[in-house]
N, C-alpha and C positions, 0 to 999 in steps of 0.2 A: 742193625738198622741200615736201611739203604736210602740214599739221597738221589733224587733225580732232578735235573734241570730241564725245563721245558719252555720253548718259545712257540706258542700256538700260531698256526697260520692265521693271518688277518691282523696280527700285532707285529710291530717292527722288531727287528732282531739286530743286536749289536754284539761285538765280541766282548767277553768278560762281563756280560750282563744276562740275567735270566728274568723273563717275565713271571715265571712261576718256579718255585722250588718245593718239592714234596719230600717228606720223610715217612717211610713206612715203619710204623711202630706198633703194628697190630691194626690200628686205624691209620689212615693216610693223612698226614698233616701237610697242608699246602700253604706256603708263604707267597703271596702274590705281590709282586713289585708294584710300587706306586704307579697307578695308571693315570696318565694325563690325557689330553685331548689330541692324541696323535693318530693318524691313519696308518695303514700297514706300510706305507712308504716313508714314514717318519715326517709327514707334513703336519704342522699344527692346524687343527680345525678350529674355526671361530676365534681368530685373534681379537682380543679386546672384548669378547662376549662371554661372560661367565655362564650364562644359560647354555649356549651352544657347547662350550667346553665341558660343562658338567654332564650334558647328555652323552658326549663322546667318551668321557672318562668312565661313566657307568656302563656304556656299551662295551668298552674294552675290558672292564672288570668281568662283565658277563661272558664275554668271549673266552677269557682266561679260565674261568671256573668251569664253563661248559667243555672246554678242551680236556678237562680231567674227568669228565663224566658226571659232574656235579651241577648244582644250581646255586643261586644266591642264598637259598635257605641253608646251605652248608657253611656259610660264612659265620665265624665266631666273633671276629672283631675287625674293625676298620679304623684307620687313621686317615682323616680328611684334612688336607692342607688347603687353605684359601688365602690368596694374596689380598691384603687390604681388607680384612674381614670387618664387617659392620652389620647392623640389623638388615639392611637392604640386601647385602650379599648373602646372608643366611636365608632370607626369603627366596631370593632367586635360585639359590642352590636347592632348597627344599622343593620348589616347584619343578625344577628340571629333574630332580631325582625321581619324582613320581611319574614323570613323562618317559624317562629313560627305559623303564621296565614295562612299556606298553600300558601305562596307567595303573599297574600293580604297585603296591607299596613295597619298599625295600624291607626285608625281614628285620626284626629287631636283632641287634647285635651289640657287643660292647664297643660302642663308637666313641671316638674322640675327634672333635673338630678343633683345628688349630689355625689361628691367624698367623700368617708369615709375611715378611717383607718381600720375598721373592722366591722363585723356584728355580730349578736347574737350567731351564731354557728360557730365553727372553720371550715374553708374551704369554707364558703359561700362567693361568689364573687358579687352577685347581689340580690336585693330585690326590688319588685315593689308593691306599694300600690295604691289604686284607690278609687275614689268616682264616683258613677253612679246614674242616676235618671231613674226610670222605671215607666211606666204607671200603 
């Protein structure tokens, strides 16, 4: 088995952190780090705005999977973390998710949505990690 650490252009890069880790086991497994609402320069997009942050997090997830030659249809599972989750937050997240992929629906996957008190960086409201399998 070979393991590869990838930091795609367009996503921020930090020492000792990988945006994507793949394992070649006949099919290629990609573990995509939690994608928050950061631009390539590690600036938080949309402070205090769950809708704007969700759009950016999904765009980052899309960037990560495309860097591997795949698409969101290759994603098997996601973990979605939302600060202060409630019915309104779920509705806002759902609307932004549909918008993030140019109006296309995010493909069905084994998703878990988790309400949290906070995330790693002050001001973050959402983070999405994923596991994908690529040919």
